[in-house]
ROTORVEX-800669 format. One record per residue: residue in three letters; x, y, z of N, C-alpha, C in turn. Coordinates in steps of 0.2 Angstrom, whole numbers, plus 5000, padded with zeros to 4 digits. Each point is the difference from the previous one (the first is absolute). Layout:
// ROTORVEX-800669
ALAXYZXYZXYZ;...
// end
This chain:
// ROTORVEX-800669
UNK500349945000499850055000500350085000;UNK499950044996500350074999499550045004;UNK500550035006499650055004500450075000;UNK499650054998500350065000499850055007;UNK500650015003500050035008500150074999;UNK499550045002500050075000500350035006;UNK500450055001500250035006500150064999;UNK499950035007500150084999500550035006;UNK500650014998500550035004500349955005;UNK500049934998500349965004500249954995;UNK499949935002500549954995499950014994;UNK500549994995500549985003500650045002;UNK500050075001500450065001500150005008;UNK499550015003500050045006500149935007;UNK500150045007500349945004499450015004;UNK499949955006499550015003499549934999;UNK499550005006499549954999499649984994;UNK499850074997499750004993500449964995;UNK500650015000500449974994500149935003;UNK500149985006500249935003499449964997;UNK499350015003499549954998500050004993;UNK500050044994500049994994500649944997;UNK500550015003500649975000500049935002;UNK499849995006499749945003499649954995;UNK499550044998499449984995500449964994;UNK500250054997500449984993500549945001;UNK500450005004500549955003499449945001;UNK499650005002499749945005499649974995;UNK499750024994499549984994500750004995;UNK500349954999500749994995499649974994;UNK499449965002499749964993499750054995;UNK500050075002499550054996500650054998;UNK499750044994500550044997499850085001;UNK500350045003499950075002500150054995;UNK499650054999500450064997499950065004;UNK500350035003500150065005499950074995;UNK499450035002499950064997500050065006;UNK500550055001500050035006500050065000;UNK499650045003499950075000500550035004;UNK500550044997500550025006499850085003;UNK500350005005499850075005500550054998;UNK500850004998500550044999500549974998;UNK500450064996500549974996500649965005;UNK500050015005500649985007499949934999;UNK499249995000499949915001500049974993;UNK500050034995500349974995500649984999;UNK500450065001500850005001500349955004;UNK499649985006500449945005499949944996;UNK499649994996499949944996499649955003;UNK499849944998499549965004500349945002;UNK499749965005500349965003500349944996;UNK500349955000500149954998499349954998;UNK499949984995499349984999500049934996;UNK499749965003500049914999499850014993;UNK500349924997499750004992499449994999;UNK499849985003499150024998499750074997;UNK500550055003499850064997500350014994;UNK499450014995500250014993500250064998;UNK499750055001500250064998499750065005;UNK500350064999499850055006500050074996;UNK499450045001499950054996499850065006;UNK500350045000500150075005499650054996;UNK499650035004499650084997500150045006;UNK500350054998500250055006499350055001;UNK499749985006499550075002500250055002;UNK500750035000500250065004500250054993;UNK500049964994500250044995499350024995;UNK500150064996499350024996500149954995;UNK499449984998499749954996499950034994;UNK500350064997499950034995500349974994;UNK499649974993500249974996500050054994;UNK499950065002500150054994499550014994;UNK499449965002499650014996499350045001;UNK499850034997499350045000499449984996;UNK499550015002499349974997499950054993;UNK499649974996499750054995499250005002;UNK499550014995499350045004499749945001;UNK500149944998499649935001500149975007;UNK500850025001500349965006499850055006;UNK499950064999500050055006499149985001;UNK499749984995499350015001499849935005;UNK500449954999499949935004500450015007;UNK500550035000500450025006499550045003;UNK499550054998499750045004499349975003;UNK499849954997499449965001500249955005;UNK500549985000500349945007500150035005;UNK500450065000500250035005499450035004;UNK499550024997499450025002499749965004;UNK499949934998499749945003500450005007;UNK500749994998500449985006499950055006;UNK500050064999500150045005499250025003;UNK499549984996499350005003499949945004;UNK500349954999500049965005500450015006;UNK500650035000500450015006499450065003;UNK499850044998499750085003499249965003;UNK499849964997499249965001500149955004;UNK500549985000500049915002499849944997;UNK499750024994499849944996500549964998;UNK499849924999500649974998499950004992;UNK499449984999500049994991500450064997;UNK500050065000500350054996500850005001;UNK500150015007500749975001500449954996;UNK499749945000500249954997500050024992;UNK499550014998500050014993500550044997;UNK500050075004500750044999500649984999;UNK500249965007500749975000500249954994;UNK499549965000500249954992500050044994;UNK499650054999500050044994500750044999;UNK500350035006500650035001500549954997;UNK500149955004500349934998500149984993;UNK499450004997500049974994500250074995;UNK499950055002500350074997500849994999;UNK500249995006500950015001500249934995;UNK499649955001500349934996500250004994;UNK499350054998500050014991500450064999;UNK500050065003500350054999500650045003;UNK500049975006500350035006500050085001;UNK500450045000499950065002499650035006;UNK500049955006499450015005500350065005;UNK500849985001500350065004499750084998;UNK500350014994499750084998499350005002;UNK499549954997499350005000499850035008;UNK500349975005499849995007500150075003;UNK500550044997500250065001499850054996;UNK499549994996499850054997499550045003;UNK499850064997499450035001499449974998;UNK499849964997499549965000499949965006;UNK500549975001499949965007499850055007;UNK500150054999500150055006499350024999;UNK499750034995499350014998499549965003;UNK500249934998499649945000499949995009;UNK500550015003500049965006499850075004;UNK499950074999499750045003499450004999;UNK499549984994499549984998499649975004;UNK500449935002499849965003499950025008;UNK500650035003499950035006499450055001;UNK499650044995499750055002499349954998;UNK500049964998499449964998499549975005;UNK499249995000499749995005500249925003;UNK499949995005500449935003500650015003;UNK500550044999500750005002499950035007;UNK500450005004500150005007500150065001;UNK499950035006499950095001500850024999;UNK500349955003500950034999500250004993;UNK499749974997500249994993499850084995;UNK499350025003499750054997500550065000;UNK500450015005500450065001500849994998;UNK500049954996500749994997500350064996;UNK500749995001500450074998500449974994;UNK500150044995500549984994500549995002;UNK500550005006500549975003499949945002;UNK499449995003499749935000500049954995;UNK499650014995500049974995500649984995;UNK500650055001500649994999500449925002;UNK499850045008500449935003499849934999;UNK499250015000499749934999500149974993;UNK500050034994500449984993500649975002;UNK500450035003500849995000500049945003;UNK499649975005500049965005499849924996;UNK499550024994499649974998500249964994;UNK500650054997500449984994500449945005;UNK500350025004500549975004499749915002;UNK499550015002499749945001499849954993;UNK499850054996499849964994500649974994;UNK500450035003500749984996500149914997;UNK499749955004499949934999499750004993;UNK499550044998499550004994500450034994;UNK500450014999500450014994500649964999;UNK500349955004500549945000499849984993;UNK500549974998500049964994499949915003;UNK499749995004500049935003499449984997;UNK499450034997499449974999500050024992;UNK500649974996500050014993500249944998;UNK499649954995500549944996499849945006;UNK500449974997500249935005500749964999;UNK500450055001500949975001500149985006;UNK500349955002500250005007500250085005;UNK499950005005500150065003499450065001;UNK499449964995499650065001499349955004;UNK499650055003499549965002499449954998;UNK500150014993499549954996500149955000;UNK500849995001500349914999499949975008;UNK499850025006499949975006499449965001;UNK500149955004499349975001499650025006;UNK500550045003499650045006500450075003;UNK499650045002500450075002499949995008;UNK500750005004499750015007500550075002;UNK499450055001500450065004500049995006;UNK500750015002500250015008499750055004;UNK499650034997499650055005499550044997;UNK499550045002499650044997500150054997;UNK499550064998500250054998500250024994;UNK500750045000500349994993500449944998;UNK500149965004500349944998499649944997;UNK499450015000499449954998499650044993;UNK500350054998499850044994500249964994;UNK500749984999500149954993499449945001;UNK500149965006499749955000499350004998;UNK499650075003499250014997500150034991;UNK500450024999500050014992500249934996;UNK500449955002500149944999499549954999;UNK499650025005499249955000499650044995;UNK499950065001499650044996500249984992;UNK500650004997500249994994500149944997;UNK500249955004500349954998499549935005;UNK499750015005499749945004500449965004;UNK500650055002500449965005499950005007;UNK499849945003499850005007500350065005;UNK499850025004500350055005500049985007;UNK500450005004500149995005500450055004;UNK499750035006500250065003500249985008;UNK500650005001500249995008500350075003;UNK499550015006500150055003500250015008;UNK500650005002500249975007499850075004;UNK500250074996499750065002499550024995;UNK499550035002499550024996500250074999;UNK500150014993500350064997499450075000;UNK499550005002499550044999500250045009;UNK499949945003500250045008500650025000;UNK500749984996500750035000499850064998;UNK499550014994499950064997499750065005;UNK499649965004499750065006500450025003;UNK500549955003500550035005500550044998;UNK500249994993500650034996499650084999;UNK499650004997499650064999499850065006;UNK499949965006499750065006500550045001;UNK500749994999500650055002500350054994;UNK499649974994500450034994499750084998;UNK500450044999499850074999499550014994;UNK499449985002499550004993499550025003;UNK499650054995499450025003499449965001;UNK499550015004499649955001499649974994;UNK499850054995499749974994500549974995;UNK500750005001500249964997500249925003;UNK500150015006500049945005499249974999;UNK499450035000499549974998499949964993;UNK500350034996500049974991500549945001;UNK500450015002500649945001499749935003;UNK499650025006499749955004499549964998;UNK499650044995499549974996500349974993;UNK500450034998500449954993500249935003;UNK500550005006500249955002499449955003;UNK499550025002499549965002499749964994;UNK499750044995499949974995500349974996;UNK500850005001500349964996500149935004;UNK500150015007499849935003499549964999;UNK499550035001499249974997500149964994;UNK500250044994500249984995500249924999;UNK500750015004500549934999499749965006;UNK499650015005499949945002499449974997;UNK499650034996499450004996500149944994;UNK500850014998500249974994500449955001;UNK500450005005500349945003499749945000;UNK500349944999499849945000500249975007;UNK500350025004500249995006500450055003;UNK499750025008500450055003500449965007;UNK500550005001500349975006500250055003;UNK499650025007500250045004500749975005;UNK500450035004500449985003499849975009;UNK499350045000499749985007499450035000;UNK499749995006499350015000499950075000;UNK500550045002499850085001500150034992;UNK500449984998500050024992499449974997;UNK499649955000499649974997499350055002;UNK499950015005499550055003500050044995;UNK500650065000500050054995500049994993;UNK500149954998499749974992499249995000;UNK499849975006499249994999499750075000;UNK500350045004499650075000500150054993;UNK500549974997500350034994499449984995;UNK499849955000499649964994500249924999;UNK500449975002500349944998499649965004;UNK499749944994499649954999500349955006;UNK499749995005500249955006500349934998;UNK499549984995500249934996500650014996;UNK500350054999500650004996500550035004;UNK500150005006500550025006500249925003;UNK500650015001500349945003500750015003;UNK499950005008500750025003500449964999;UNK500550035000500849964998500650035005;UNK500149985005500450025005500850024996;UNK500450065001500650004998500549955003;UNK500549964996500349955002500850045002;UNK500349975006500650025002500349945001;UNK500750015000500449955002500250005005;UNK499849925003500050005008500749985002;UNK500349964995500849975002500550065003;UNK499850064997500550065003500050015008;UNK499349985001499850015008500149935006;UNK500149954996500049945003500349995006;UNK500750015000500450025006499850035006;UNK499650054999499850065004499449965004;UNK499649974994499449965003500149945003;UNK500549985000500149925003500250025007;UNK500450065001500250025006499650065005;UNK499449995001499750045006500250025004;UNK500649985003500350025006500550054998;UNK500350014995500450074998499650065001;UNK500450045001499850075000500250025009;UNK499950065000499950035008499249995001;UNK499949985005499249995003499750065002;UNK500450065000499750075002500250054994;UNK500049984994500250044995499449994995;UNK499650064999499650014994500350014993;UNK499849974996500150014991499650034997;UNK500250064996499650024995500650004993;UNK499649984995500250004993499650024995;UNK500350054996499550034995500450074996;UNK499650024996500250074997499750045003;UNK500450075003499850045004499850054995;UNK499350015002499650054998499450025004;UNK499650054999499550025005499549945001;UNK499849984993499549955002500249945005;UNK500549995001500249965006500050015006;UNK499950075002499950015006500549995005;UNK500650024999500650005005499850035007;UNK499850064998499950045007499549985005;UNK499549974997499649975003500349925004;UNK500649974997500249955003500750015006;UNK500150084999500550025002499650015009;UNK499650034999499450015005499749955004;UNK500049954997499849935004500749975002;UNK500550004999500649985003500150045006;UNK499950074999500050035006499649965006;UNK499449994999499649965006500349935001;UNK500449974994500149945002500750005004;UNK500450055001500550025004499950025006;UNK499350025000499950025008499849945005;UNK499949944996499749955003500849955001;UNK500349994993500649964999500650044998;UNK500350025007500650064998500549964995;UNK500049945000500649964995499749994994;UNK499550034998499749984993500450044994;UNK500249974993500350044996499550004993;UNK500050034996499850024994500550004995;UNK500049954994500450024994499849994996;UNK500050074995499750024996500349984992;UNK499849954996500549994994499750034995;UNK500150044997499850024993500450074996;UNK499750034995500350054997499450044997;UNK500150065000499450044996499949994993;UNK499350024998499950004993500550054997;UNK500049994992500350044997499650094999;UNK499650015005499850075000500350055006;UNK499750064999500650055004499550015006;UNK499449975000499450005005500349945006;UNK500149944996500249945004500750015004;UNK500650044997500550035003500050035005;UNK499450055001500050055004499549965006;UNK499749944998499749985006500449965003;UNK500449964996500549965004500450055006;UNK500350074998500350045004499650035005;UNK499349985001499650035004499949955004;UNK500049944998500049945006500750005002;UNK500650004998500550015005500050035005;UNK499950074997499950055005499549995006;UNK499649984998499449985005500449945005;UNK500249954998500349955004500550025005;UNK500450044997500650045004499650035006;UNK499550054998499550035005499849955007;UNK499649944995499649965007500549975003;UNK500649974998500349965002500850025000;UNK500250045005500750034999500549945002;UNK500450024998500749945000500149985007;UNK499949935003500049975007500649975001;UNK500350005005500849985002499849955006;UNK500249965001500149955006500350015006;UNK500550054999500450035006500350064998;UNK500550025003500350064999500550004994;UNK500349955000500649974996499749974991;UNK499650014999499849954994499650064996;UNK500049994993499550044995499549995001;UNK499550054999499349994998499849984996;UNK499449965000499649964993499450014999;UNK499950014996499150024997499849935000;UNK499349995003499849955001499549974990;UNK500050074997499749984994500750014995;UNK500149974996500550004993499649994994;UNK500350054996499850014992500449954995;UNK500049954999500449954994499749994994;UNK500550004995499949954994500149935000;UNK499549974997500349934997500550004995;UNK500549965001500750004997500550025003;UNK500050025006500550025004500249935006;UNK500750025003500249965002499649975007;UNK499650025002499649975005499349954997;UNK499850024993499549984997500249994993;UNK500349944997500050014994499749974995;UNK499549975004499349984994499550015004;UNK499350014999499450005003500049965005;UNK500149944998499949965006500450015006;UNK500650035000500350035005499750045007;UNK499650044993499750055004499449995005;UNK499749944996499549995005500249945006;UNK500449975000500349965005500450045004;UNK499950075000500450045005499650005006;UNK499349984999499750005007499349974999;UNK499649985005499449955001499550044996;UNK499850055001499450044997500150044996;UNK499650004995500050054992499450045001;UNK500150085000499550034999499850034994;UNK499450014998499850044994499550055003;UNK500150064997499650075004499950034995;UNK499949984993499550044993499450015003;UNK499950074998499350034999499749984993;UNK500350004994499849964994500449944997;UNK499849964998500249944998499749974995;UNK500549974995499649954996500249935002;UNK500449974997500349925002500550005003;UNK500050005008500650015003500549964999;UNK500549994997500649964998500449995005;UNK500050055004500550005006499649955005;UNK499450005001499749975005500149914999;UNK499949994992500049934996500849975002;UNK500550054999500749975003500249995007;UNK499850045004499949995008499749915001;UNK499450014997499649945000500549945000;UNK500350014993500549954998500649985004;UNK500250065004500549985004499749995009;UNK499349984999499849975007500150055006;UNK499750074998500150045005499250025001;UNK499850025006499350035003500150064997;UNK499450044998499950054997499450035004;UNK500250085001499550045001499850074994;UNK499550004997499850044995499450045001;UNK500050054996499450054999499549964996;UNK499250014999499849994997499950044993;UNK500449994996500050034993500149954994;UNK499550024995500149974994499949935001;UNK500449954999499849934998500549975008;UNK500150045005500449965006499549955003;UNK499450025001499649935004500149944995;UNK499850014994500049954996500749955001;UNK500550034999500649975000500049985006;UNK500050035006500249975005499649935003;UNK499350014999499749955001499849985007;UNK500150035004500049975008500649975003;UNK500550024998500649985000500650065004;UNK499550065001500650055003499350045002;UNK500450075003499450045003499850074995;UNK499650025002499850054995499750065003;UNK500150054999499850065003499850054996;UNK499550065002499850044996500750054998;UNK500050044994500450054997500050045005;UNK500550055000500050065003499949995008;UNK500149955001500049995009500549975004;UNK500450065002500749995002499849965007;UNK499549995004500049975006499849934998;UNK499649994996499949934999500449974998;UNK500550034995500649974997500549995005;UNK500150035005500549995006499749935004;UNK499450005002499649965004500149944997;UNK500050004994500149924995500549985000;UNK500550044999500949995001500249985006;UNK499850035006500149985006499749935002;UNK499449994997499849935002500449944997;UNK500250004995500549964996500750005004;UNK500350075002500850005003499949965005;UNK499449995005499949985007499849924999;UNK499849974994499949955001500149964994;UNK500949995000500349964995499749944997;UNK499749965004499749934997499450014995;UNK499650065002499350034996500550004992;UNK500550045001500250034995500549964995;UNK500149945003500349954995499449964997;UNK499549995004499649964998499650034994;UNK499950085000499650034995500650014993;UNK500749995002500450004995500049944997;UNK500049945003499949944996499349984996;UNK499650045002499349994997500150044993;UNK500250065001500150054995500549974995;UNK500349965001500749984995499649944996;UNK499649965004499549964997499650014994;UNK499750065002499550044996500150024995;UNK500950045001500350034993500249944995;UNK500349955003500249954996499449974995;UNK499450005004499449984996499850034994;UNK500050085000499650034996500550054997;UNK500550025000500550054999500549994998;UNK500149934995500749984999499950014991;UNK500649994998500150004992499649954995;UNK500049935006499949964996499049995000;UNK499850035005499250024999499950044995;UNK500350074999500150034996499849984993;UNK500549954998500349994993499549944998;UNK499749975004499449934999499550054998;UNK499850065005499550024998499950024993;UNK500550064998500050014992500049954996;UNK500349965001500149934995499349984999;UNK499749985004499249994999499750054997;UNK500050075002499650044997500150024993;UNK500750004998500149994992499849964996;UNK500049935003499649954997499150014999;UNK499850035006499350015001499750054995;UNK500550054998499850064996500149994993;UNK500649944998500049994993499549954999;UNK499649965005499649954998499450014998;UNK499850075004499350014998500050084996;UNK500650004997499950074997500049984992;UNK499550044997500049984993500550014995;UNK500149974994500649994996500150084997;UNK500650025000500350064997499550024994;UNK500050064997499850014992500349964995;UNK499949984997500349974995500349935000;UNK499749975008500349935001499349955000;UNK499949944997499549995002499749965008;UNK500749985003499849965005500850055005;UNK499649985006500850035006500649944997;UNK500650045000500649954999500149984993;UNK499650044994500049974994500750014996;UNK500450055001500650005000500549985005;UNK500349944999500449975006500550065002;UNK500449995006500550035004500650014995;UNK500149934997500649994995500150064996;UNK499450024997499950044995500350075000;UNK500250025007500350055002500650005002;UNK500449944999500749995004500449994993;UNK500550064999500550014995500249924998;UNK500149994995500449944997499549954996;UNK500349954997499649974994499849935004;UNK499549994999499749935001499949944996;UNK500149945002499949964995499449984999;UNK499949994994499250004995499849935001;UNK499549985001499649925000500149964994;UNK500449955000500049964995499349994995;UNK500150004992499550014996499649925001;UNK499550014998499449935002500349954994;UNK499949945002500249954995499650004994;UNK500349994994499549994995499849924998;UNK499650004996499849934997500649964997;UNK500650044998500649974997500449955005;UNK500050045007500349995005500149935001;UNK499549955001500049945001500549964993;UNK499750034994500449964996500850025000;UNK500250065002500750005001500349965004;UNK499649995006500349955005500049944999;UNK499649974995500049934998500549994995;UNK500250064995500549994995500649985004;UNK500250065005500650005003500149935004;UNK499549985003499949925001500249954998;UNK499649994994500149934995500550044994;UNK500350044998500350014995499650044995;UNK500150004993499950034994499249964998;UNK499650044999499449984999499850024992;UNK499549974998499950004992499650075000;UNK500250024994499650084999499349995000;UNK499750055003499249994998499850004993;UNK499449974999499750024994499450025001;UNK499550034993499350015001500150054997;UNK499550035000499750085000500350045006;UNK499949975007500150055006500750005001;UNK500549994995500849975003500150085000;UNK499850054997500550065001499550055004;UNK499649975005499850025005500450005006;UNK500549955000500450005005500750045000;UNK500250055004500550044999500649955000;UNK500049945005500649974999500249944995;UNK499650014993500349974995500550034997;UNK500649964998500450024997500150034993;UNK500350064999499850034993500249964994;UNK500449945000500149964995499449964998;UNK499649985004499549975001499650014994;UNK499849964995499450004996499349975001;UNK499650034998499349984999500049954994;UNK499649945001499949954994499650034996;UNK500149994993499750014994499249975000;
// end
């Protein structure tokens, strides 16, 4: 089976869990062929090159979302009319929330880009701005949109052009290897922009579409735009567009695989059919944490451990205040924070603020007058001498803490479970689903409750050990690479088995996989003719008399010197 795997900003270029799960999937399903279609986010990402790929990856095609998609083409009068009609339908669906005009406009723009190109210039034209303004002022549009300004319209069409760049790619023309028409199944590794090529492949060629969302893209967009320097009208337009796009993707996808129930609820609210939703948990390598998991007694029994990316959503401020309460009850307790800030100025400033707060809450302490002071809170990074690997960080204590106020699928929590550590977590995202009764869960933004839960486990090591063992057993059952690969292997076969034949083919798999492999394949031997037995008999018994009669010339094996009787 040939799979077209579509990614955005991840595999095969970026690092992190988004890249790792795709790499594990491709390597685990080595009996299938994969064509990678990568939407890159930056020039630096492409310059670093992609990770080493297994032999089952037959091609990699990259499209830069960060670069303008101007092909230098402009429309004539007929193409301008086609564009104006399609764009009016698209923005009417955005401003009124109607699904049918949005889908009709989106596919009409895709057809125009496929046939004529030139979508970059058209989306930034005066025609597009005027059509958008008319839609915002039309009856049925929201009150926020009725007061839209020209600068808001320009900002929105600029963002819209960036989002719709996948419509102008050459991935949908013809059927050579490396184009989406040649695949048996299209697997989008995320929703939103990453699913657009798969949406068009199904529209143009009837290719089945599978969408996997370990983090709901619409939710990520809402969180990202909350602090963006945009007007209320632009945020409303962008939210409406991405909401309609998500609904269309869920409507057209043959199957959607959320990574947890929390993501599944988001998808259902956006219009996804429950019958086409199937939860597939992310797969993680348990072997990396086997040493720590098999030694529950390792680590300081009075040390709390936090592991993750340092950013405001993780609420380290609340964790530090909770640890202040813990220190009042257990003066020997320590808190080790392993992580680095995200690559944003806000996250770097947040880390500096956390360090300052820790220094203020916990002045350096010394055992006596001749020893150096030591702070019970330490900020460290994985890869240093104290924790060269993530498993070393988790093994440095007996209790792992998660203090997030916003969370998707808590990867650090699963890693702690693989290490057999008891956990104290806040009820955010998919935390309760992942823990499943094997750890303590408290409300977010409640330092007192977080401190009480930590104290309960620090004072009862046997209970902490029991919870850690139960957590490890749960993680080994649900969150391993093996279960993830087995689930997708079954899904691939199921989708192909129930999907209709692609256009131009009478039955599924009418063209064998060998037809797409370079090289010369041996042809089948010709069927034996009626003369074959005669030749075999002649070879066995020696020369035979020449045939006679009027039908003698009908045998092509008759020697040229043989003469028909007079």
